[in-house]
VEXDREN-2710 file (C-alpha; in Angstrom, 1 decimal):
% VEXDREN-2710
k/r/px/py/pz
1/UNK/-23.2/15.2/37.2
2/UNK/-23.0/14.4/40.9
3/UNK/-26.0/16.5/41.8
4/UNK/-26.5/14.6/45.0
5/UNK/-23.0/15.4/46.2
6/UNK/-23.4/19.0/45.2
7/UNK/-26.8/19.3/47.0
8/UNK/-25.4/17.7/50.2
9/UNK/-22.3/20.0/50.2
10/UNK/-24.5/23.1/49.5
11/UNK/-26.9/22.2/52.3
12/UNK/-24.0/21.7/54.7
13/UNK/-22.5/25.0/53.7
14/UNK/-25.8/26.9/54.0
15/UNK/-26.5/25.4/57.4
16/UNK/-23.0/26.1/58.6
17/UNK/-23.2/29.8/57.5
18/UNK/-26.7/30.2/59.0
19/UNK/-25.6/28.7/62.3
20/UNK/-22.4/30.8/62.5
21/UNK/-24.4/34.0/61.9
22/UNK/-27.1/33.1/64.4
23/UNK/-24.6/32.2/67.1
24/UNK/-21.8/34.6/66.4
25/UNK/-23.2/37.7/64.7
26/UNK/-26.7/38.2/66.0
27/UNK/-29.7/36.0/67.0
28/UNK/-32.1/38.9/66.4
29/UNK/-34.6/39.6/63.6
30/UNK/-34.4/42.0/60.7
31/UNK/-37.6/43.4/59.1
32/UNK/-37.7/44.1/55.4
33/UNK/-40.6/45.9/53.7
34/UNK/-41.3/44.3/50.3
35/UNK/-44.3/45.5/48.2
36/UNK/-45.9/47.1/51.3
37/UNK/-45.5/43.9/53.3
38/UNK/-43.2/43.8/56.3
39/UNK/-41.3/40.6/56.5
40/UNK/-39.5/39.9/59.7
41/UNK/-37.0/37.1/59.7
42/UNK/-33.9/36.2/61.7
43/UNK/-30.7/37.8/60.4
44/UNK/-29.2/34.3/59.8
45/UNK/-32.1/33.5/57.5
46/UNK/-31.7/36.7/55.5
47/UNK/-28.0/35.7/55.0
48/UNK/-28.7/32.2/53.8
49/UNK/-31.6/33.2/51.4
50/UNK/-29.2/34.4/48.6
51/UNK/-27.2/31.2/49.1
52/UNK/-30.3/29.1/48.7
53/UNK/-31.3/31.1/45.5
54/UNK/-27.7/30.7/44.2
55/UNK/-27.9/27.0/44.9
56/UNK/-31.2/26.6/43.1
57/UNK/-29.9/28.6/40.1
58/UNK/-26.7/26.5/39.9
59/UNK/-28.7/23.3/40.4
60/UNK/-30.9/23.9/37.4
61/UNK/-28.0/25.2/35.4
62/UNK/-26.1/22.0/36.0
63/UNK/-29.2/19.9/35.4
64/UNK/-29.9/21.6/32.1
65/UNK/-26.3/21.3/30.7
66/UNK/-25.8/17.9/32.2
67/UNK/-28.9/16.7/30.3
68/UNK/-27.7/18.3/27.1
69/UNK/-24.3/16.5/27.6
70/UNK/-26.2/13.3/28.2
71/UNK/-28.1/13.7/24.9
72/UNK/-24.8/14.5/23.1
73/UNK/-23.1/11.4/24.5
74/UNK/-26.1/9.3/23.5
75/UNK/-26.0/10.8/20.0
76/UNK/-22.3/10.2/19.7
77/UNK/-22.7/6.6/20.9
78/UNK/-25.4/6.0/18.2
79/UNK/-23.1/7.5/15.6
80/UNK/-20.2/5.3/16.7
81/UNK/-22.4/2.3/16.3
82/UNK/-23.2/3.6/12.8
83/UNK/-19.5/4.0/12.1
84/UNK/-18.9/0.4/13.2
85/UNK/-21.7/-0.7/10.9
86/UNK/-20.2/1.4/8.0
87/UNK/-16.9/-0.3/8.5
88/UNK/-18.5/-3.7/8.7
89/UNK/-20.1/-3.2/5.2
90/UNK/-17.0/-1.6/3.9
91/UNK/-14.9/-4.6/4.8
92/UNK/-17.5/-6.7/3.0
93/UNK/-17.0/-4.4/-0.1
94/UNK/-20.7/-3.4/0.1
95/UNK/-20.7/0.2/1.6
96/UNK/-24.1/1.6/2.7
97/UNK/-25.2/5.1/3.5
98/UNK/-25.8/6.2/7.2
99/UNK/-27.3/9.3/8.7
100/UNK/-24.8/10.7/11.2
101/UNK/-26.1/13.4/13.6
102/UNK/-22.8/14.6/15.0
103/UNK/-21.0/17.0/12.6
104/UNK/-17.5/15.8/13.4
105/UNK/-18.4/12.1/13.1
106/UNK/-20.2/12.8/9.8
107/UNK/-16.9/14.1/8.4
108/UNK/-15.4/10.6/8.9
109/UNK/-18.5/8.6/8.2
110/UNK/-18.9/10.1/4.7
111/UNK/-15.7/8.3/3.7
112/UNK/-16.7/4.9/5.0
113/UNK/-20.2/5.2/3.4
114/UNK/-18.5/5.5/0.0
115/UNK/-16.1/2.6/0.5
116/UNK/-12.4/2.7/0.9
117/UNK/-11.5/1.4/-2.6
118/UNK/-12.5/4.4/-4.8
119/UNK/-12.0/7.7/-3.0
120/UNK/-13.0/9.7/-6.2
121/UNK/-16.6/9.3/-5.1
122/UNK/-16.0/11.0/-1.8
123/UNK/-17.1/14.6/-1.4
124/UNK/-13.9/16.0/0.2
125/UNK/-15.7/19.2/1.3
126/UNK/-17.7/17.1/3.7
127/UNK/-14.9/15.0/5.2
128/UNK/-12.4/15.7/8.0
129/UNK/-9.4/17.7/7.1
130/UNK/-6.9/15.0/8.2
131/UNK/-8.8/12.4/6.1
132/UNK/-8.9/14.9/3.2
133/UNK/-5.1/15.1/3.3
134/UNK/-4.9/11.3/3.1
135/UNK/-7.3/11.1/0.2
136/UNK/-5.4/13.8/-1.7
137/UNK/-2.2/11.8/-1.1
138/UNK/-3.5/8.5/-2.4
139/UNK/-5.3/10.1/-5.4
140/UNK/-2.0/11.8/-6.4
141/UNK/-0.1/8.5/-6.1
142/UNK/-2.9/6.7/-8.0
143/UNK/-2.5/9.2/-10.9
144/UNK/1.2/8.3/-11.2
145/UNK/2.7/11.2/-9.2
146/UNK/5.6/10.7/-6.8
147/UNK/4.9/12.2/-3.3
148/UNK/7.8/12.8/-0.9
149/UNK/6.3/11.3/2.2
150/UNK/9.3/12.2/4.4
151/UNK/8.6/15.9/3.8
152/UNK/5.0/15.3/4.9
153/UNK/6.3/13.4/7.9
154/UNK/4.3/10.3/6.9
155/UNK/5.9/6.8/7.5
156/UNK/4.4/3.8/5.7
157/UNK/5.5/0.2/5.9
158/UNK/7.6/-0.9/2.9
159/UNK/4.9/-3.4/2.0
160/UNK/2.1/-0.8/2.1
161/UNK/0.5/-0.8/-1.4
162/UNK/0.5/3.0/-1.6
163/UNK/4.1/3.1/-0.6
164/UNK/5.0/0.5/-3.2
165/UNK/3.0/2.4/-5.9
166/UNK/4.7/5.7/-4.8
167/UNK/8.2/4.1/-5.2
168/UNK/7.2/2.7/-8.6
169/UNK/6.1/6.2/-9.6
170/UNK/9.5/7.5/-8.5
171/UNK/11.2/5.0/-10.8
172/UNK/8.9/6.0/-13.7
173/UNK/9.8/9.7/-13.3
174/UNK/13.5/9.2/-12.3
175/UNK/14.8/5.9/-13.6
176/UNK/18.3/6.9/-12.4
177/UNK/17.1/6.2/-8.9
178/UNK/17.1/2.5/-9.6
179/UNK/20.6/1.8/-8.4
180/UNK/19.9/3.7/-5.1
181/UNK/17.1/1.3/-4.5
182/UNK/19.3/-1.7/-5.3
183/UNK/22.0/-0.5/-2.9
184/UNK/19.4/-0.4/0.0
185/UNK/17.2/-3.2/-1.2
186/UNK/16.4/-4.3/2.3
187/UNK/14.5/-1.1/2.8
188/UNK/12.1/-1.7/-0.1
189/UNK/9.4/-4.2/-1.0
190/UNK/10.6/-7.0/-3.4
191/UNK/8.2/-5.6/-6.1
192/UNK/10.0/-2.3/-6.0
193/UNK/13.4/-4.0/-6.1
194/UNK/12.3/-6.1/-9.0
195/UNK/11.1/-3.0/-10.9
196/UNK/14.4/-1.2/-10.1
197/UNK/16.6/-4.1/-11.5
198/UNK/14.5/-4.3/-14.6
199/UNK/15.1/-0.6/-15.3
200/UNK/18.7/-0.8/-14.2
201/UNK/19.7/-3.6/-16.6
202/UNK/18.5/-1.6/-19.6
203/UNK/21.6/0.5/-19.5
204/UNK/23.9/-1.1/-17.0
205/UNK/27.4/-2.1/-18.1
206/UNK/29.0/-5.5/-17.6
207/UNK/30.6/-4.6/-14.2
208/UNK/27.3/-3.2/-12.9
209/UNK/25.4/-6.3/-14.0
210/UNK/27.9/-8.6/-12.3
211/UNK/27.6/-6.4/-9.1
212/UNK/23.9/-6.8/-8.9
213/UNK/23.6/-10.3/-10.4
214/UNK/21.8/-11.6/-7.3
215/UNK/18.8/-9.5/-8.2
216/UNK/18.6/-10.8/-11.8
217/UNK/16.1/-13.6/-12.2
218/UNK/14.8/-15.2/-15.4
219/UNK/12.3/-12.4/-16.0
220/UNK/14.9/-9.7/-15.6
221/UNK/17.4/-11.6/-17.8
222/UNK/14.9/-11.9/-20.6
223/UNK/14.0/-8.2/-20.2
224/UNK/17.7/-7.3/-20.4
225/UNK/18.1/-9.4/-23.6
226/UNK/15.1/-7.7/-25.1
227/UNK/16.7/-4.3/-24.6
228/UNK/20.2/-5.3/-25.7
229/UNK/19.3/-4.7/-29.3
230/UNK/18.9/-1.0/-28.5
231/UNK/22.6/-0.7/-27.4
232/UNK/25.6/0.1/-29.5
233/UNK/27.8/-2.8/-30.4
234/UNK/30.5/-1.6/-27.9
235/UNK/28.0/-1.7/-25.1
236/UNK/26.8/-5.2/-25.6
237/UNK/27.0/-7.6/-22.6
238/UNK/29.6/-10.4/-23.1
239/UNK/28.1/-13.9/-23.5
240/UNK/30.4/-15.0/-20.6
241/UNK/28.4/-12.7/-18.3
242/UNK/25.1/-13.9/-19.7
243/UNK/26.2/-17.5/-19.3
244/UNK/26.8/-16.9/-15.5
245/UNK/23.4/-15.3/-15.2
246/UNK/21.8/-18.3/-16.9
247/UNK/23.6/-20.9/-14.8
248/UNK/22.7/-19.2/-11.5
249/UNK/19.0/-19.1/-12.4
250/UNK/18.6/-22.8/-13.4
251/UNK/16.2/-22.2/-16.3
252/UNK/13.6/-24.7/-17.6
253/UNK/13.2/-26.0/-21.1
254/UNK/11.0/-23.1/-22.2
255/UNK/13.3/-20.5/-20.5
256/UNK/16.2/-21.9/-22.4
257/UNK/14.3/-21.7/-25.7
258/UNK/13.3/-18.1/-25.1
259/UNK/16.8/-17.2/-24.3
260/UNK/18.1/-19.0/-27.4
261/UNK/15.7/-17.1/-29.6
262/UNK/16.7/-13.7/-28.2
263/UNK/20.5/-14.4/-28.3
264/UNK/20.4/-15.7/-31.9
265/UNK/19.4/-12.2/-33.0
266/UNK/22.1/-10.5/-31.0
267/UNK/25.3/-12.5/-31.4
268/UNK/27.1/-14.5/-34.1
269/UNK/26.2/-18.1/-34.8
270/UNK/29.7/-19.2/-33.6
271/UNK/29.2/-17.4/-30.2
272/UNK/25.8/-18.8/-29.7
273/UNK/26.7/-22.4/-30.6
274/UNK/29.8/-22.2/-28.3
275/UNK/27.6/-21.0/-25.4
276/UNK/24.9/-23.7/-25.7
277/UNK/27.6/-26.4/-26.2
278/UNK/28.8/-25.4/-22.7
279/UNK/25.3/-25.2/-21.3
280/UNK/24.2/-28.7/-22.3
281/UNK/27.3/-30.2/-20.7
282/UNK/26.0/-28.9/-17.3
283/UNK/22.2/-28.9/-17.8
284/UNK/20.2/-31.3/-19.9
285/UNK/17.3/-28.8/-20.0
286/UNK/19.3/-26.7/-22.4
287/UNK/19.2/-29.5/-25.1
288/UNK/16.0/-28.3/-26.8
289/UNK/17.4/-24.8/-27.0
290/UNK/20.6/-26.2/-28.5
291/UNK/18.6/-28.0/-31.1
292/UNK/16.7/-24.8/-31.8
293/UNK/19.9/-22.9/-32.4
294/UNK/21.2/-25.6/-34.8
295/UNK/18.0/-25.4/-36.8
296/UNK/17.9/-21.6/-36.7
297/UNK/21.4/-21.5/-38.2
298/UNK/20.6/-24.2/-40.7
299/UNK/22.8/-26.8/-39.1
300/UNK/20.2/-29.5/-39.8
301/UNK/22.7/-32.5/-40.2
302/UNK/24.1/-31.8/-36.7
303/UNK/20.6/-31.5/-35.3
304/UNK/19.6/-34.8/-36.9
305/UNK/22.7/-36.5/-35.6
306/UNK/21.9/-35.4/-32.0
307/UNK/18.3/-36.6/-32.3
308/UNK/19.3/-40.0/-33.5
309/UNK/20.8/-40.6/-30.1
310/UNK/17.5/-39.9/-28.3
311/UNK/14.6/-42.2/-27.4
312/UNK/11.9/-42.8/-30.0
313/UNK/9.2/-40.9/-28.0
314/UNK/11.5/-37.9/-27.1
315/UNK/11.7/-34.5/-28.9
316/UNK/8.9/-35.5/-31.4
317/UNK/8.3/-31.8/-32.3
318/UNK/11.9/-31.3/-33.3
319/UNK/12.0/-34.6/-35.2
320/UNK/8.8/-33.8/-37.1
321/UNK/10.1/-30.3/-37.9
322/UNK/13.3/-31.8/-39.4
323/UNK/11.3/-34.3/-41.4
324/UNK/9.3/-31.4/-42.9
325/UNK/12.5/-29.7/-43.8
326/UNK/13.7/-32.8/-45.5
327/UNK/10.5/-32.9/-47.5
328/UNK/11.1/-29.4/-48.7
329/UNK/8.8/-27.6/-46.3
330/UNK/10.5/-24.5/-45.1
331/UNK/8.7/-23.5/-41.9
332/UNK/10.4/-21.0/-39.6
333/UNK/12.1/-22.3/-36.5
334/UNK/9.9/-20.0/-34.4
335/UNK/7.2/-22.7/-34.7
336/UNK/9.2/-24.8/-32.2
337/UNK/8.6/-22.1/-29.6
338/UNK/4.9/-22.5/-29.6
339/UNK/5.0/-25.3/-27.1
340/UNK/6.0/-22.7/-24.6
END
Protein backbone atom coordinates (compact mmCIF):
# COMPACT_ATOMS: atom_id res chain seq x y z
CA UNK A 1 0.00 0.00 0.00
CA UNK A 2 3.04 2.32 0.52
CA UNK A 3 1.22 4.48 3.08
CA UNK A 4 4.54 5.73 4.47
CA UNK A 5 5.62 7.01 1.06
CA UNK A 6 2.22 8.57 0.46
CA UNK A 7 2.28 10.28 3.88
CA UNK A 8 5.80 11.62 3.38
CA UNK A 9 5.00 12.92 -0.10
CA UNK A 10 1.76 14.53 1.14
CA UNK A 11 3.51 16.28 4.06
CA UNK A 12 6.20 17.60 1.75
CA UNK A 13 3.56 18.91 -0.67
CA UNK A 14 1.48 20.51 2.14
CA UNK A 15 4.55 22.14 3.66
CA UNK A 16 5.75 23.39 0.27
CA UNK A 17 2.35 24.92 -0.57
CA UNK A 18 2.04 26.52 2.89
CA UNK A 19 5.55 27.95 2.68
CA UNK A 20 4.95 29.27 -0.84
CA UNK A 21 1.69 31.01 0.18
CA UNK A 22 3.24 32.45 3.34
CA UNK A 23 6.32 33.82 1.56
CA UNK A 24 4.86 34.76 -1.80
CA UNK A 25 1.14 35.52 -1.45
CA UNK A 26 0.65 36.96 2.04
CA UNK A 27 2.06 36.43 5.54
CA UNK A 28 -1.04 37.99 7.08
CA UNK A 29 -3.98 36.44 8.92
CA UNK A 30 -7.50 35.76 7.84
CA UNK A 31 -10.42 35.65 10.30
CA UNK A 32 -13.31 33.27 9.75
CA UNK A 33 -16.48 33.27 11.85
CA UNK A 34 -17.64 29.74 12.50
CA UNK A 35 -20.66 29.07 14.74
CA UNK A 36 -20.26 32.48 16.35
CA UNK A 37 -16.60 31.96 17.01
CA UNK A 38 -13.98 34.05 15.24
CA UNK A 39 -11.03 31.96 14.17
CA UNK A 40 -8.01 33.91 13.04
CA UNK A 41 -5.25 31.97 11.29
CA UNK A 42 -2.52 32.78 8.78
CA UNK A 43 -3.68 32.63 5.16
CA UNK A 44 -1.12 29.88 4.47
CA UNK A 45 -2.75 27.72 7.19
CA UNK A 46 -6.22 28.23 5.71
CA UNK A 47 -4.83 27.07 2.33
CA UNK A 48 -3.28 23.90 3.67
CA UNK A 49 -6.25 22.87 5.89
CA UNK A 50 -8.25 21.43 2.89
CA UNK A 51 -5.11 19.66 1.77
CA UNK A 52 -4.72 18.10 5.23
CA UNK A 53 -8.38 17.00 5.23
CA UNK A 54 -8.00 15.56 1.74
CA UNK A 55 -4.89 13.72 2.85
CA UNK A 56 -6.66 12.26 5.90
CA UNK A 57 -9.67 11.18 3.80
CA UNK A 58 -7.48 9.56 1.15
CA UNK A 59 -5.29 7.96 3.84
CA UNK A 60 -8.24 6.19 5.47
CA UNK A 61 -9.68 5.34 2.05
CA UNK A 62 -6.43 3.67 1.03
CA UNK A 63 -6.13 2.00 4.42
CA UNK A 64 -9.67 0.58 4.22
CA UNK A 65 -9.44 -0.82 0.69
CA UNK A 66 -5.87 -1.94 1.24
CA UNK A 67 -7.02 -3.95 4.25
CA UNK A 68 -9.87 -5.41 2.19
CA UNK A 69 -7.39 -6.38 -0.53
CA UNK A 70 -5.13 -7.93 2.11
CA UNK A 71 -8.00 -10.06 3.39
CA UNK A 72 -8.90 -11.05 -0.18
CA UNK A 73 -5.34 -12.12 -0.94
CA UNK A 74 -5.20 -14.10 2.29
CA UNK A 75 -8.49 -15.76 1.35
CA UNK A 76 -7.21 -16.61 -2.12
CA UNK A 77 -3.97 -17.96 -0.66
CA UNK A 78 -5.95 -20.27 1.63
CA UNK A 79 -8.12 -21.39 -1.30
CA UNK A 80 -5.02 -22.08 -3.40
CA UNK A 81 -3.74 -24.29 -0.58
CA UNK A 82 -7.10 -26.07 -0.65
CA UNK A 83 -6.82 -26.49 -4.44
CA UNK A 84 -3.38 -28.04 -3.98
CA UNK A 85 -4.78 -30.37 -1.35
CA UNK A 86 -7.71 -31.26 -3.63
CA UNK A 87 -5.29 -32.09 -6.43
CA UNK A 88 -3.19 -34.13 -4.00
CA UNK A 89 -6.15 -36.35 -3.08
CA UNK A 90 -7.32 -36.50 -6.68
CA UNK A 91 -3.93 -37.83 -7.77
CA UNK A 92 -4.31 -40.49 -5.08
CA UNK A 93 -7.77 -41.31 -6.49
CA UNK A 94 -9.40 -40.35 -3.18
CA UNK A 95 -11.06 -36.95 -3.77
CA UNK A 96 -12.22 -34.96 -0.73
CA UNK A 97 -14.58 -32.02 -0.32
CA UNK A 98 -13.20 -28.55 0.44
CA UNK A 99 -14.89 -25.29 1.41
CA UNK A 100 -13.70 -22.54 -0.96
CA UNK A 101 -14.44 -18.93 0.00
CA UNK A 102 -13.51 -17.30 -3.32
CA UNK A 103 -16.30 -17.65 -5.88
CA UNK A 104 -14.02 -17.99 -8.91
CA UNK A 105 -11.75 -20.55 -7.25
CA UNK A 106 -14.84 -22.46 -6.11
CA UNK A 107 -15.79 -22.93 -9.79
CA UNK A 108 -12.52 -24.81 -10.31
CA UNK A 109 -12.36 -26.57 -6.96
CA UNK A 110 -15.77 -28.18 -7.41
CA UNK A 111 -14.28 -30.28 -10.22
CA UNK A 112 -11.24 -31.45 -8.28
CA UNK A 113 -13.39 -32.26 -5.26
CA UNK A 114 -15.34 -34.76 -7.36
CA UNK A 115 -12.27 -36.36 -8.92
CA UNK A 116 -11.08 -36.20 -12.51
CA UNK A 117 -12.13 -39.71 -13.53
CA UNK A 118 -15.90 -39.41 -13.54
CA UNK A 119 -17.12 -35.96 -14.55
CA UNK A 120 -20.77 -37.00 -14.55
CA UNK A 121 -20.80 -36.28 -10.81
CA UNK A 122 -19.74 -32.66 -11.32
CA UNK A 123 -22.45 -29.99 -11.10
CA UNK A 124 -21.59 -28.08 -14.26
CA UNK A 125 -23.63 -25.09 -13.14
CA UNK A 126 -21.12 -24.50 -10.34
CA UNK A 127 -17.91 -24.81 -12.34
CA UNK A 128 -15.96 -22.39 -14.51
CA UNK A 129 -17.24 -21.89 -18.05
CA UNK A 130 -13.93 -22.94 -19.60
CA UNK A 131 -13.86 -26.10 -17.50
CA UNK A 132 -17.51 -26.76 -18.35
CA UNK A 133 -16.59 -26.73 -22.04
CA UNK A 134 -13.88 -29.34 -21.40
CA UNK A 135 -16.29 -31.54 -19.44
CA UNK A 136 -18.91 -31.32 -22.20
CA UNK A 137 -16.22 -32.30 -24.68
CA UNK A 138 -14.98 -35.42 -22.90
CA UNK A 139 -18.48 -36.53 -21.94
CA UNK A 140 -19.48 -36.36 -25.61
CA UNK A 141 -16.40 -38.35 -26.60
CA UNK A 142 -17.10 -40.84 -23.81
CA UNK A 143 -20.62 -41.37 -25.20
CA UNK A 144 -19.17 -42.36 -28.56
CA UNK A 145 -19.58 -39.07 -30.39
CA UNK A 146 -16.93 -37.67 -32.72
CA UNK A 147 -15.96 -34.07 -31.94
CA UNK A 148 -14.15 -31.97 -34.55
CA UNK A 149 -11.42 -30.53 -32.31
CA UNK A 150 -9.97 -28.41 -35.12
CA UNK A 151 -13.16 -26.39 -35.34
CA UNK A 152 -12.97 -25.82 -31.60
CA UNK A 153 -9.31 -24.82 -31.97
CA UNK A 154 -8.26 -27.53 -29.53
CA UNK A 155 -5.02 -29.39 -30.11
CA UNK A 156 -4.33 -32.60 -28.19
CA UNK A 157 -1.28 -34.83 -28.41
CA UNK A 158 -1.85 -37.91 -30.56
CA UNK A 159 -1.28 -40.15 -27.53
CA UNK A 160 -3.85 -38.27 -25.44
CA UNK A 161 -6.51 -40.83 -24.33
CA UNK A 162 -9.37 -38.51 -25.29
CA UNK A 163 -7.82 -37.86 -28.68
CA UNK A 164 -7.44 -41.60 -29.24
CA UNK A 165 -11.04 -42.26 -28.19
CA UNK A 166 -12.24 -39.44 -30.45
CA UNK A 167 -10.48 -40.93 -33.47
CA UNK A 168 -11.89 -44.36 -32.66
CA UNK A 169 -15.34 -42.75 -32.55
CA UNK A 170 -14.67 -41.28 -35.99
CA UNK A 171 -13.82 -44.74 -37.35
CA UNK A 172 -16.97 -46.16 -35.80
CA UNK A 173 -19.13 -43.51 -37.48
CA UNK A 174 -17.18 -43.23 -40.73
CA UNK A 175 -15.23 -46.46 -41.45
CA UNK A 176 -14.31 -45.10 -44.87
CA UNK A 177 -11.87 -42.78 -43.07
CA UNK A 178 -9.66 -45.77 -42.26
CA UNK A 179 -7.48 -45.39 -45.36
CA UNK A 180 -6.97 -41.67 -44.67
CA UNK A 181 -5.56 -42.60 -41.27
CA UNK A 182 -3.30 -45.26 -42.80
CA UNK A 183 -1.95 -42.75 -45.31
CA UNK A 184 -0.93 -40.41 -42.48
CA UNK A 185 -0.19 -43.05 -39.86
CA UNK A 186 2.64 -41.04 -38.32
CA UNK A 187 0.07 -38.46 -37.19
CA UNK A 188 -1.97 -40.98 -35.21
CA UNK A 189 -1.44 -43.13 -32.15
CA UNK A 190 -0.61 -46.79 -32.93
CA UNK A 191 -3.91 -47.87 -31.33
CA UNK A 192 -5.81 -45.77 -33.83
CA UNK A 193 -3.75 -47.06 -36.74
CA UNK A 194 -4.36 -50.63 -35.58
CA UNK A 195 -8.10 -50.01 -35.38
CA UNK A 196 -8.03 -48.41 -38.84
CA UNK A 197 -6.25 -51.34 -40.49
CA UNK A 198 -8.66 -53.81 -38.86
CA UNK A 199 -11.57 -51.94 -40.41
CA UNK A 200 -9.75 -51.43 -43.70
CA UNK A 201 -8.97 -55.13 -44.34
CA UNK A 202 -12.64 -56.04 -44.00
CA UNK A 203 -13.32 -54.72 -47.50
CA UNK A 204 -9.90 -54.02 -49.02
CA UNK A 205 -8.97 -55.68 -52.31
CA UNK A 206 -5.72 -57.54 -52.98
CA UNK A 207 -3.88 -54.47 -54.26
CA UNK A 208 -4.87 -52.40 -51.22
CA UNK A 209 -3.88 -55.14 -48.79
CA UNK A 210 -0.45 -55.45 -50.40
CA UNK A 211 -0.09 -51.65 -50.27
CA UNK A 212 -0.67 -51.53 -46.50
CA UNK A 213 0.87 -54.91 -45.67
CA UNK A 214 3.27 -53.27 -43.18
CA UNK A 215 0.33 -52.54 -40.90
CA UNK A 216 -1.05 -56.09 -40.94
CA UNK A 217 0.06 -58.08 -37.92
CA UNK A 218 -1.17 -61.50 -36.78
CA UNK A 219 -4.22 -60.02 -35.05
CA UNK A 220 -5.24 -58.07 -38.16
CA UNK A 221 -4.55 -61.07 -40.39
CA UNK A 222 -6.82 -63.26 -38.28
CA UNK A 223 -9.49 -60.57 -38.32
CA UNK A 224 -9.25 -60.35 -42.09
CA UNK A 225 -9.63 -64.14 -42.41
CA UNK A 226 -12.66 -64.01 -40.10
CA UNK A 227 -14.34 -61.49 -42.40
CA UNK A 228 -13.41 -63.17 -45.70
CA UNK A 229 -16.41 -65.46 -45.46
CA UNK A 230 -18.64 -62.40 -45.83
CA UNK A 231 -17.20 -61.64 -49.26
CA UNK A 232 -18.29 -62.83 -52.66
CA UNK A 233 -16.10 -65.47 -54.26
CA UNK A 234 -14.71 -62.95 -56.75
CA UNK A 235 -13.55 -60.69 -53.92
CA UNK A 236 -11.63 -63.38 -52.03
CA UNK A 237 -7.99 -62.61 -51.30
CA UNK A 238 -5.58 -64.95 -53.17
CA UNK A 239 -3.69 -67.41 -51.00
CA UNK A 240 -0.44 -66.07 -52.46
CA UNK A 241 -1.13 -62.72 -50.79
CA UNK A 242 -2.05 -64.43 -47.52
CA UNK A 243 1.15 -66.47 -47.73
CA UNK A 244 3.20 -63.26 -47.92
CA UNK A 245 1.38 -61.80 -44.94
CA UNK A 246 2.01 -64.98 -42.93
CA UNK A 247 5.71 -65.09 -43.76
CA UNK A 248 6.34 -61.45 -42.85
CA UNK A 249 4.73 -61.89 -39.41
CA UNK A 250 6.63 -65.05 -38.33
CA UNK A 251 3.69 -66.77 -36.56
CA UNK A 252 4.05 -69.21 -33.67
CA UNK A 253 2.61 -72.73 -33.48
CA UNK A 254 -0.75 -71.57 -32.19
CA UNK A 255 -0.92 -68.73 -34.72
CA UNK A 256 -0.40 -71.21 -37.53
CA UNK A 257 -3.08 -73.52 -36.12
CA UNK A 258 -5.60 -70.69 -35.91
CA UNK A 259 -4.81 -69.59 -39.45
CA UNK A 260 -5.12 -73.18 -40.71
CA UNK A 261 -8.56 -73.56 -39.10
CA UNK A 262 -9.81 -70.34 -40.72
CA UNK A 263 -8.34 -71.06 -44.16
CA UNK A 264 -9.73 -74.60 -44.24
CA UNK A 265 -13.23 -73.10 -44.27
CA UNK A 266 -12.46 -70.62 -47.04
CA UNK A 267 -10.38 -72.40 -49.67
CA UNK A 268 -10.24 -75.82 -51.30
CA UNK A 269 -8.23 -78.66 -49.71
CA UNK A 270 -5.82 -78.61 -52.66
CA UNK A 271 -5.08 -74.89 -52.17
CA UNK A 272 -4.65 -75.20 -48.40
CA UNK A 273 -2.38 -78.24 -48.63
CA UNK A 274 -0.22 -76.56 -51.27
CA UNK A 275 0.10 -73.47 -49.06
CA UNK A 276 1.19 -75.35 -45.93
CA UNK A 277 3.57 -77.56 -47.86
CA UNK A 278 5.32 -74.32 -48.84
CA UNK A 279 5.18 -72.91 -45.34
CA UNK A 280 6.75 -75.93 -43.59
CA UNK A 281 9.70 -75.78 -45.96
CA UNK A 282 10.56 -72.35 -44.54
CA UNK A 283 9.25 -72.57 -40.98
CA UNK A 284 9.13 -75.64 -38.72
CA UNK A 285 6.51 -73.93 -36.57
CA UNK A 286 3.97 -74.52 -39.34
CA UNK A 287 4.27 -78.31 -38.93
CA UNK A 288 1.42 -78.67 -36.41
CA UNK A 289 -0.85 -76.60 -38.63
CA UNK A 290 0.04 -78.82 -41.60
CA UNK A 291 -0.84 -81.92 -39.55
CA UNK A 292 -4.12 -80.28 -38.57
CA UNK A 293 -4.95 -79.60 -42.22
CA UNK A 294 -4.20 -83.22 -43.16
CA UNK A 295 -6.47 -84.48 -40.37
CA UNK A 296 -9.19 -81.96 -41.20
CA UNK A 297 -9.22 -83.21 -44.80
CA UNK A 298 -9.13 -86.86 -43.67
CA UNK A 299 -5.62 -87.46 -45.04
CA UNK A 300 -4.77 -89.58 -42.00
CA UNK A 301 -2.24 -91.86 -43.71
CA UNK A 302 -0.17 -88.86 -44.76
CA UNK A 303 -0.36 -87.43 -41.24
CA UNK A 304 0.73 -90.78 -39.72
CA UNK A 305 3.61 -90.99 -42.16
CA UNK A 306 4.88 -87.56 -41.14
CA UNK A 307 4.55 -88.32 -37.43
CA UNK A 308 6.58 -91.52 -37.75
CA UNK A 309 9.61 -89.40 -38.60
CA UNK A 310 9.33 -87.41 -35.37
CA UNK A 311 10.80 -88.09 -31.91
CA UNK A 312 8.81 -90.26 -29.48
CA UNK A 313 7.97 -87.41 -27.11
CA UNK A 314 6.96 -84.96 -29.83
CA UNK A 315 3.44 -84.13 -31.05
CA UNK A 316 1.84 -86.48 -28.53
CA UNK A 317 -1.56 -84.80 -28.89
CA UNK A 318 -1.61 -85.43 -32.64
CA UNK A 319 -0.40 -89.02 -32.23
CA UNK A 320 -3.04 -89.69 -29.59
CA UNK A 321 -5.72 -88.18 -31.80
CA UNK A 322 -4.75 -90.40 -34.73
CA UNK A 323 -4.72 -93.45 -32.49
CA UNK A 324 -8.29 -92.62 -31.47
CA UNK A 325 -9.27 -92.32 -35.10
CA UNK A 326 -7.77 -95.74 -35.77
CA UNK A 327 -9.83 -97.12 -32.89
CA UNK A 328 -12.99 -95.81 -34.52
CA UNK A 329 -13.38 -92.73 -32.31
CA UNK A 330 -14.37 -89.86 -34.58
CA UNK A 331 -13.58 -86.76 -32.58
CA UNK A 332 -13.52 -83.42 -34.46
CA UNK A 333 -10.14 -82.03 -35.43
CA UNK A 334 -11.06 -78.83 -33.53
CA UNK A 335 -9.98 -80.66 -30.35
CA UNK A 336 -6.38 -80.23 -31.45
CA UNK A 337 -6.79 -76.46 -31.16
CA UNK A 338 -7.59 -76.53 -27.44
CA UNK A 339 -3.88 -76.48 -26.59
CA UNK A 340 -3.91 -72.86 -27.78
